[in-house]
PyMOL commands that place a pseudoatom at each C-alpha (Angstrom):
pseudoatom trace, name=CA, resn=MET, resi=1, chain=A, elem=C, hetatm=0, pos=[123.941, 99.381, 97.852]
pseudoatom trace, name=CA, resn=ILE, resi=2, chain=A, elem=C, hetatm=0, pos=[122.726, 102.986, 97.920]
pseudoatom trace, name=CA, resn=CYS, resi=3, chain=A, elem=C, hetatm=0, pos=[120.184, 101.997, 95.285]
pseudoatom trace, name=CA, resn=ARG, resi=4, chain=A, elem=C, hetatm=0, pos=[118.709, 99.246, 97.665]
pseudoatom trace, name=CA, resn=ILE, resi=5, chain=A, elem=C, hetatm=0, pos=[118.661, 101.612, 100.440]
pseudoatom trace, name=CA, resn=LEU, resi=6, chain=A, elem=C, hetatm=0, pos=[116.588, 104.131, 98.435]
pseudoatom trace, name=CA, resn=VAL, resi=7, chain=A, elem=C, hetatm=0, pos=[114.264, 101.336, 97.126]
pseudoatom trace, name=CA, resn=VAL, resi=8, chain=A, elem=C, hetatm=0, pos=[113.674, 100.009, 100.760]
pseudoatom trace, name=CA, resn=SER, resi=9, chain=A, elem=C, hetatm=0, pos=[113.226, 103.618, 102.085]
pseudoatom trace, name=CA, resn=ALA, resi=10, chain=A, elem=C, hetatm=0, pos=[110.624, 104.278, 99.126]
pseudoatom trace, name=CA, resn=VAL, resi=11, chain=A, elem=C, hetatm=0, pos=[108.579, 101.021, 99.821]
pseudoatom trace, name=CA, resn=LEU, resi=12, chain=A, elem=C, hetatm=0, pos=[108.692, 101.719, 103.529]
pseudoatom trace, name=CA, resn=ILE, resi=13, chain=A, elem=C, hetatm=0, pos=[107.507, 105.453, 103.447]
pseudoatom trace, name=CA, resn=ALA, resi=14, chain=A, elem=C, hetatm=0, pos=[105.204, 105.297, 100.328]
pseudoatom trace, name=CA, resn=PRO, resi=15, chain=A, elem=C, hetatm=0, pos=[102.461, 103.372, 102.324]
pseudoatom trace, name=CA, resn=SER, resi=16, chain=A, elem=C, hetatm=0, pos=[102.510, 105.738, 105.224]
pseudoatom trace, name=CA, resn=ALA, resi=17, chain=A, elem=C, hetatm=0, pos=[102.097, 108.878, 103.042]
pseudoatom trace, name=CA, resn=LEU, resi=18, chain=A, elem=C, hetatm=0, pos=[99.149, 107.033, 101.102]
pseudoatom trace, name=CA, resn=SER, resi=19, chain=A, elem=C, hetatm=0, pos=[97.440, 106.117, 104.601]
pseudoatom trace, name=CA, resn=ALA, resi=20, chain=A, elem=C, hetatm=0, pos=[97.784, 109.927, 105.711]
pseudoatom trace, name=CA, resn=ALA, resi=21, chain=A, elem=C, hetatm=0, pos=[96.064, 110.769, 102.523]
pseudoatom trace, name=CA, resn=ASP, resi=22, chain=A, elem=C, hetatm=0, pos=[93.538, 108.350, 102.780]
pseudoatom trace, name=CA, resn=SER, resi=23, chain=A, elem=C, hetatm=0, pos=[92.969, 109.331, 106.277]
pseudoatom trace, name=CA, resn=VAL, resi=24, chain=A, elem=C, hetatm=0, pos=[92.321, 112.910, 105.350]
pseudoatom trace, name=CA, resn=LYS, resi=25, chain=A, elem=C, hetatm=0, pos=[90.022, 111.729, 102.576]
pseudoatom trace, name=CA, resn=ASP, resi=26, chain=A, elem=C, hetatm=0, pos=[87.917, 109.422, 104.923]
pseudoatom trace, name=CA, resn=GLU, resi=27, chain=A, elem=C, hetatm=0, pos=[87.721, 112.029, 107.485]
pseudoatom trace, name=CA, resn=VAL, resi=28, chain=A, elem=C, hetatm=0, pos=[86.592, 114.616, 105.070]
pseudoatom trace, name=CA, resn=LYS, resi=29, chain=A, elem=C, hetatm=0, pos=[83.603, 112.319, 103.961]
pseudoatom trace, name=CA, resn=LYS, resi=30, chain=A, elem=C, hetatm=0, pos=[82.784, 112.215, 107.558]
pseudoatom trace, name=CA, resn=LEU, resi=31, chain=A, elem=C, hetatm=0, pos=[82.472, 115.943, 107.941]
pseudoatom trace, name=CA, resn=VAL, resi=32, chain=A, elem=C, hetatm=0, pos=[80.543, 116.516, 104.865]
pseudoatom trace, name=CA, resn=GLY, resi=33, chain=A, elem=C, hetatm=0, pos=[77.006, 117.698, 105.611]
pseudoatom trace, name=CA, resn=THR, resi=34, chain=A, elem=C, hetatm=0, pos=[75.001, 120.375, 107.312]
pseudoatom trace, name=CA, resn=TRP, resi=35, chain=A, elem=C, hetatm=0, pos=[75.758, 120.785, 111.208]
pseudoatom trace, name=CA, resn=ILE, resi=36, chain=A, elem=C, hetatm=0, pos=[73.537, 122.553, 113.698]
pseudoatom trace, name=CA, resn=ILE, resi=37, chain=A, elem=C, hetatm=0, pos=[75.110, 124.535, 116.552]
pseudoatom trace, name=CA, resn=VAL, resi=38, chain=A, elem=C, hetatm=0, pos=[73.626, 123.031, 119.698]
pseudoatom trace, name=CA, resn=SER, resi=39, chain=A, elem=C, hetatm=0, pos=[75.749, 124.998, 122.252]
pseudoatom trace, name=CA, resn=VAL, resi=40, chain=A, elem=C, hetatm=0, pos=[78.843, 127.140, 122.471]
pseudoatom trace, name=CA, resn=ASP, resi=41, chain=A, elem=C, hetatm=0, pos=[81.438, 126.986, 125.404]
pseudoatom trace, name=CA, resn=ALA, resi=42, chain=A, elem=C, hetatm=0, pos=[83.422, 130.223, 126.464]
pseudoatom trace, name=CA, resn=ASP, resi=43, chain=A, elem=C, hetatm=0, pos=[85.305, 130.809, 129.745]
pseudoatom trace, name=CA, resn=GLY, resi=44, chain=A, elem=C, hetatm=0, pos=[84.089, 127.331, 131.041]
pseudoatom trace, name=CA, resn=GLU, resi=45, chain=A, elem=C, hetatm=0, pos=[80.295, 128.159, 130.601]
pseudoatom trace, name=CA, resn=THR, resi=46, chain=A, elem=C, hetatm=0, pos=[78.201, 126.532, 128.083]
pseudoatom trace, name=CA, resn=ARG, resi=47, chain=A, elem=C, hetatm=0, pos=[75.298, 128.516, 126.303]
pseudoatom trace, name=CA, resn=PRO, resi=48, chain=A, elem=C, hetatm=0, pos=[72.593, 126.880, 124.291]
pseudoatom trace, name=CA, resn=ALA, resi=49, chain=A, elem=C, hetatm=0, pos=[72.280, 127.711, 120.570]
pseudoatom trace, name=CA, resn=LYS, resi=50, chain=A, elem=C, hetatm=0, pos=[69.213, 129.820, 121.285]
pseudoatom trace, name=CA, resn=ASP, resi=51, chain=A, elem=C, hetatm=0, pos=[71.175, 132.293, 123.156]
pseudoatom trace, name=CA, resn=ILE, resi=52, chain=A, elem=C, hetatm=0, pos=[73.847, 133.032, 120.446]
pseudoatom trace, name=CA, resn=GLY, resi=53, chain=A, elem=C, hetatm=0, pos=[73.475, 136.509, 119.242]
pseudoatom trace, name=CA, resn=GLU, resi=54, chain=A, elem=C, hetatm=0, pos=[72.511, 137.754, 115.887]
pseudoatom trace, name=CA, resn=GLY, resi=55, chain=A, elem=C, hetatm=0, pos=[74.946, 137.682, 112.975]
pseudoatom trace, name=CA, resn=ILE, resi=56, chain=A, elem=C, hetatm=0, pos=[76.682, 134.563, 114.465]
pseudoatom trace, name=CA, resn=PRO, resi=57, chain=A, elem=C, hetatm=0, pos=[75.972, 131.190, 112.433]
pseudoatom trace, name=CA, resn=LYS, resi=58, chain=A, elem=C, hetatm=0, pos=[73.343, 128.919, 113.645]
pseudoatom trace, name=CA, resn=LYS, resi=59, chain=A, elem=C, hetatm=0, pos=[74.643, 126.100, 111.068]
pseudoatom trace, name=CA, resn=PHE, resi=60, chain=A, elem=C, hetatm=0, pos=[77.720, 125.133, 109.092]
pseudoatom trace, name=CA, resn=LYS, resi=61, chain=A, elem=C, hetatm=0, pos=[77.530, 123.561, 105.648]
pseudoatom trace, name=CA, resn=ILE, resi=62, chain=A, elem=C, hetatm=0, pos=[80.673, 121.443, 105.228]
pseudoatom trace, name=CA, resn=SER, resi=63, chain=A, elem=C, hetatm=0, pos=[81.759, 120.283, 101.397]
pseudoatom trace, name=CA, resn=ALA, resi=64, chain=A, elem=C, hetatm=0, pos=[84.591, 118.332, 100.526]
pseudoatom trace, name=CA, resn=GLU, resi=65, chain=A, elem=C, hetatm=0, pos=[86.574, 121.806, 100.143]
pseudoatom trace, name=CA, resn=LYS, resi=66, chain=A, elem=C, hetatm=0, pos=[84.725, 124.554, 101.849]
pseudoatom trace, name=CA, resn=ILE, resi=67, chain=A, elem=C, hetatm=0, pos=[82.922, 125.517, 105.114]
pseudoatom trace, name=CA, resn=ASP, resi=68, chain=A, elem=C, hetatm=0, pos=[79.887, 127.901, 104.824]
pseudoatom trace, name=CA, resn=SER, resi=69, chain=A, elem=C, hetatm=0, pos=[78.548, 129.535, 107.876]
pseudoatom trace, name=CA, resn=LEU, resi=70, chain=A, elem=C, hetatm=0, pos=[75.255, 129.979, 105.827]
pseudoatom trace, name=CA, resn=ILE, resi=71, chain=A, elem=C, hetatm=0, pos=[74.935, 133.535, 106.722]
pseudoatom trace, name=CA, resn=ASP, resi=72, chain=A, elem=C, hetatm=0, pos=[75.903, 136.673, 104.483]
pseudoatom trace, name=CA, resn=ARG, resi=73, chain=A, elem=C, hetatm=0, pos=[79.573, 135.484, 103.832]
pseudoatom trace, name=CA, resn=GLU, resi=74, chain=A, elem=C, hetatm=0, pos=[81.258, 133.196, 101.269]
pseudoatom trace, name=CA, resn=ALA, resi=75, chain=A, elem=C, hetatm=0, pos=[81.981, 129.656, 101.850]
pseudoatom trace, name=CA, resn=LEU, resi=76, chain=A, elem=C, hetatm=0, pos=[85.484, 129.524, 103.053]
pseudoatom trace, name=CA, resn=PRO, resi=77, chain=A, elem=C, hetatm=0, pos=[88.321, 126.892, 102.003]
pseudoatom trace, name=CA, resn=TYR, resi=78, chain=A, elem=C, hetatm=0, pos=[89.498, 124.462, 104.488]
pseudoatom trace, name=CA, resn=SER, resi=79, chain=A, elem=C, hetatm=0, pos=[92.124, 121.884, 105.080]
pseudoatom trace, name=CA, resn=ILE, resi=80, chain=A, elem=C, hetatm=0, pos=[92.328, 119.175, 107.911]
pseudoatom trace, name=CA, resn=ASP, resi=81, chain=A, elem=C, hetatm=0, pos=[95.001, 117.015, 109.541]
pseudoatom trace, name=CA, resn=PRO, resi=82, chain=A, elem=C, hetatm=0, pos=[93.138, 114.092, 111.413]
pseudoatom trace, name=CA, resn=LEU, resi=83, chain=A, elem=C, hetatm=0, pos=[96.393, 112.632, 112.416]
pseudoatom trace, name=CA, resn=GLN, resi=84, chain=A, elem=C, hetatm=0, pos=[97.213, 115.380, 114.931]
pseudoatom trace, name=CA, resn=LYS, resi=85, chain=A, elem=C, hetatm=0, pos=[96.031, 115.285, 118.537]
pseudoatom trace, name=CA, resn=PRO, resi=86, chain=A, elem=C, hetatm=0, pos=[93.794, 117.206, 118.827]
pseudoatom trace, name=CA, resn=LYS, resi=87, chain=A, elem=C, hetatm=0, pos=[92.739, 117.081, 115.074]
pseudoatom trace, name=CA, resn=HIS, resi=88, chain=A, elem=C, hetatm=0, pos=[93.429, 120.149, 113.181]
pseudoatom trace, name=CA, resn=MET, resi=89, chain=A, elem=C, hetatm=0, pos=[91.273, 122.297, 110.857]
pseudoatom trace, name=CA, resn=ASP, resi=90, chain=A, elem=C, hetatm=0, pos=[92.760, 125.261, 109.013]
pseudoatom trace, name=CA, resn=VAL, resi=91, chain=A, elem=C, hetatm=0, pos=[90.122, 127.621, 107.642]
pseudoatom trace, name=CA, resn=ARG, resi=92, chain=A, elem=C, hetatm=0, pos=[91.268, 130.363, 105.029]
pseudoatom trace, name=CA, resn=ASN, resi=93, chain=A, elem=C, hetatm=0, pos=[89.590, 133.630, 104.982]
pseudoatom trace, name=CA, resn=GLY, resi=94, chain=A, elem=C, hetatm=0, pos=[89.153, 133.709, 101.239]
pseudoatom trace, name=CA, resn=ASP, resi=95, chain=A, elem=C, hetatm=0, pos=[90.339, 131.953, 98.144]
pseudoatom trace, name=CA, resn=SER, resi=96, chain=A, elem=C, hetatm=0, pos=[93.655, 133.856, 97.620]
pseudoatom trace, name=CA, resn=LYS, resi=97, chain=A, elem=C, hetatm=0, pos=[96.780, 132.331, 98.688]
pseudoatom trace, name=CA, resn=ASP, resi=98, chain=A, elem=C, hetatm=0, pos=[97.560, 135.184, 101.140]
pseudoatom trace, name=CA, resn=ALA, resi=99, chain=A, elem=C, hetatm=0, pos=[94.400, 135.075, 102.859]
pseudoatom trace, name=CA, resn=GLU, resi=100, chain=A, elem=C, hetatm=0, pos=[94.610, 134.889, 106.446]
pseudoatom trace, name=CA, resn=THR, resi=101, chain=A, elem=C, hetatm=0, pos=[94.485, 131.186, 107.973]
pseudoatom trace, name=CA, resn=ILE, resi=102, chain=A, elem=C, hetatm=0, pos=[92.223, 130.588, 111.029]
pseudoatom trace, name=CA, resn=LYS, resi=103, chain=A, elem=C, hetatm=0, pos=[93.666, 127.699, 113.190]
pseudoatom trace, name=CA, resn=TRP, resi=104, chain=A, elem=C, hetatm=0, pos=[90.945, 125.163, 114.680]
pseudoatom trace, name=CA, resn=ILE, resi=105, chain=A, elem=C, hetatm=0, pos=[90.979, 121.927, 116.423]
pseudoatom trace, name=CA, resn=TYR, resi=106, chain=A, elem=C, hetatm=0, pos=[88.034, 119.588, 115.898]
pseudoatom trace, name=CA, resn=ALA, resi=107, chain=A, elem=C, hetatm=0, pos=[86.766, 116.388, 117.400]
pseudoatom trace, name=CA, resn=LEU, resi=108, chain=A, elem=C, hetatm=0, pos=[84.267, 114.086, 115.332]
pseudoatom trace, name=CA, resn=ASP, resi=109, chain=A, elem=C, hetatm=0, pos=[82.242, 111.457, 116.781]
pseudoatom trace, name=CA, resn=GLY, resi=110, chain=A, elem=C, hetatm=0, pos=[79.658, 109.960, 114.507]
pseudoatom trace, name=CA, resn=ASP, resi=111, chain=A, elem=C, hetatm=0, pos=[76.852, 112.804, 114.090]
pseudoatom trace, name=CA, resn=ASP, resi=112, chain=A, elem=C, hetatm=0, pos=[78.720, 115.104, 116.918]
pseudoatom trace, name=CA, resn=LEU, resi=113, chain=A, elem=C, hetatm=0, pos=[81.134, 117.722, 116.004]
pseudoatom trace, name=CA, resn=LYS, resi=114, chain=A, elem=C, hetatm=0, pos=[83.144, 120.157, 118.158]
pseudoatom trace, name=CA, resn=LEU, resi=115, chain=A, elem=C, hetatm=0, pos=[85.095, 122.877, 116.706]
pseudoatom trace, name=CA, resn=ALA, resi=116, chain=A, elem=C, hetatm=0, pos=[87.351, 125.202, 118.853]
pseudoatom trace, name=CA, resn=VAL, resi=117, chain=A, elem=C, hetatm=0, pos=[89.195, 128.440, 117.809]
pseudoatom trace, name=CA, resn=THR, resi=118, chain=A, elem=C, hetatm=0, pos=[91.125, 130.913, 119.658]
pseudoatom trace, name=CA, resn=PHE, resi=119, chain=A, elem=C, hetatm=0, pos=[88.892, 133.942, 120.026]
pseudoatom trace, name=CA, resn=ASP, resi=120, chain=A, elem=C, hetatm=0, pos=[90.399, 137.101, 118.272]
pseudoatom trace, name=CA, resn=LEU, resi=121, chain=A, elem=C, hetatm=0, pos=[90.274, 139.694, 120.924]
pseudoatom trace, name=CA, resn=LYS, resi=122, chain=A, elem=C, hetatm=0, pos=[91.081, 142.256, 117.782]
pseudoatom trace, name=CA, resn=LEU, resi=123, chain=A, elem=C, hetatm=0, pos=[87.164, 142.380, 117.678]
pseudoatom trace, name=CA, resn=PHE, resi=124, chain=A, elem=C, hetatm=0, pos=[87.056, 144.080, 120.909]
pseudoatom trace, name=CA, resn=GLY, resi=125, chain=A, elem=C, hetatm=0, pos=[90.270, 146.501, 120.109]
pseudoatom trace, name=CA, resn=GLY, resi=126, chain=A, elem=C, hetatm=0, pos=[92.777, 144.163, 121.742]
pseudoatom trace, name=CA, resn=GLU, resi=127, chain=A, elem=C, hetatm=0, pos=[95.709, 142.223, 120.128]
pseudoatom trace, name=CA, resn=PRO, resi=128, chain=A, elem=C, hetatm=0, pos=[94.763, 139.413, 117.909]
pseudoatom trace, name=CA, resn=ASP, resi=129, chain=A, elem=C, hetatm=0, pos=[95.677, 136.039, 118.638]
pseudoatom trace, name=CA, resn=ARG, resi=130, chain=A, elem=C, hetatm=0, pos=[95.628, 133.443, 116.021]
pseudoatom trace, name=CA, resn=SER, resi=131, chain=A, elem=C, hetatm=0, pos=[97.198, 130.615, 117.815]
pseudoatom trace, name=CA, resn=ARG, resi=132, chain=A, elem=C, hetatm=0, pos=[95.754, 126.995, 117.611]
pseudoatom trace, name=CA, resn=PRO, resi=133, chain=A, elem=C, hetatm=0, pos=[93.929, 125.850, 120.775]
pseudoatom trace, name=CA, resn=LYS, resi=134, chain=A, elem=C, hetatm=0, pos=[95.775, 123.228, 122.451]
pseudoatom trace, name=CA, resn=SER, resi=135, chain=A, elem=C, hetatm=0, pos=[92.424, 121.576, 123.887]
pseudoatom trace, name=CA, resn=PHE, resi=136, chain=A, elem=C, hetatm=0, pos=[88.663, 122.293, 123.955]
pseudoatom trace, name=CA, resn=ASP, resi=137, chain=A, elem=C, hetatm=0, pos=[89.021, 123.609, 127.764]
pseudoatom trace, name=CA, resn=THR, resi=138, chain=A, elem=C, hetatm=0, pos=[87.655, 126.974, 127.700]
pseudoatom trace, name=CA, resn=LYS, resi=139, chain=A, elem=C, hetatm=0, pos=[88.113, 128.017, 131.311]
pseudoatom trace, name=CA, resn=GLY, resi=140, chain=A, elem=C, hetatm=0, pos=[90.307, 131.027, 131.958]
pseudoatom trace, name=CA, resn=ASN, resi=141, chain=A, elem=C, hetatm=0, pos=[91.584, 131.328, 128.192]
pseudoatom trace, name=CA, resn=LYS, resi=142, chain=A, elem=C, hetatm=0, pos=[90.719, 132.570, 124.877]
pseudoatom trace, name=CA, resn=THR, resi=143, chain=A, elem=C, hetatm=0, pos=[89.385, 129.390, 123.627]
pseudoatom trace, name=CA, resn=ILE, resi=144, chain=A, elem=C, hetatm=0, pos=[85.688, 129.205, 122.232]
pseudoatom trace, name=CA, resn=ALA, resi=145, chain=A, elem=C, hetatm=0, pos=[84.371, 125.720, 121.586]
pseudoatom trace, name=CA, resn=ILE, resi=146, chain=A, elem=C, hetatm=0, pos=[81.289, 125.103, 119.299]
pseudoatom trace, name=CA, resn=ASN, resi=147, chain=A, elem=C, hetatm=0, pos=[79.060, 121.983, 119.638]
pseudoatom trace, name=CA, resn=LEU, resi=148, chain=A, elem=C, hetatm=0, pos=[77.273, 120.810, 116.936]
pseudoatom trace, name=CA, resn=LYS, resi=149, chain=A, elem=C, hetatm=0, pos=[75.018, 118.025, 115.593]
pseudoatom trace, name=CA, resn=ARG, resi=150, chain=A, elem=C, hetatm=0, pos=[74.599, 116.527, 111.953]
pseudoatom trace, name=CA, resn=GLU, resi=151, chain=A, elem=C, hetatm=0, pos=[71.383, 117.765, 110.724]
pseudoatom trace, name=CA, resn=LYS, resi=152, chain=A, elem=C, hetatm=0, pos=[69.280, 114.843, 109.702]
pseudoatom trace, name=CA, resn=LYS, resi=153, chain=A, elem=C, hetatm=0, pos=[67.856, 114.617, 106.216]
for i in range(1, 153): cmd.bond("trace and resi %d" % i, "trace and resi %d" % (i + 1))
show_as sticks, trace
zoom trace
């Protein structure tokens, strides 16, 4: 009897585990490419890409395993969970296992990609905040949203 329960459980659980892995693989395929920043949202305001300061990336190149800001930094490993609402993207700040993980959310709609991250106030001498944004809303919080378009070949 216990063997039957285990077999039935395995049969029921295995397809959902496979479909989750397939969802990640399918989503990664959709993310692969070069993405151009169109605008950035912060504190409820949208700024066009042309107004983004120096030293801030204007493009991102996403491969199956890494995201590259195409400026003077190494490409960083990432992982996604497209089954979360909103979808999750974790970017590790380096290849080592103890590298800091930056928690993003994302939305992908064809050739439009939106990324959001909680802004790290440590850059300005405040306390760091590495929590994952709950939404793409930037009004009155520390979330920054980046709006991107897929670069045409």
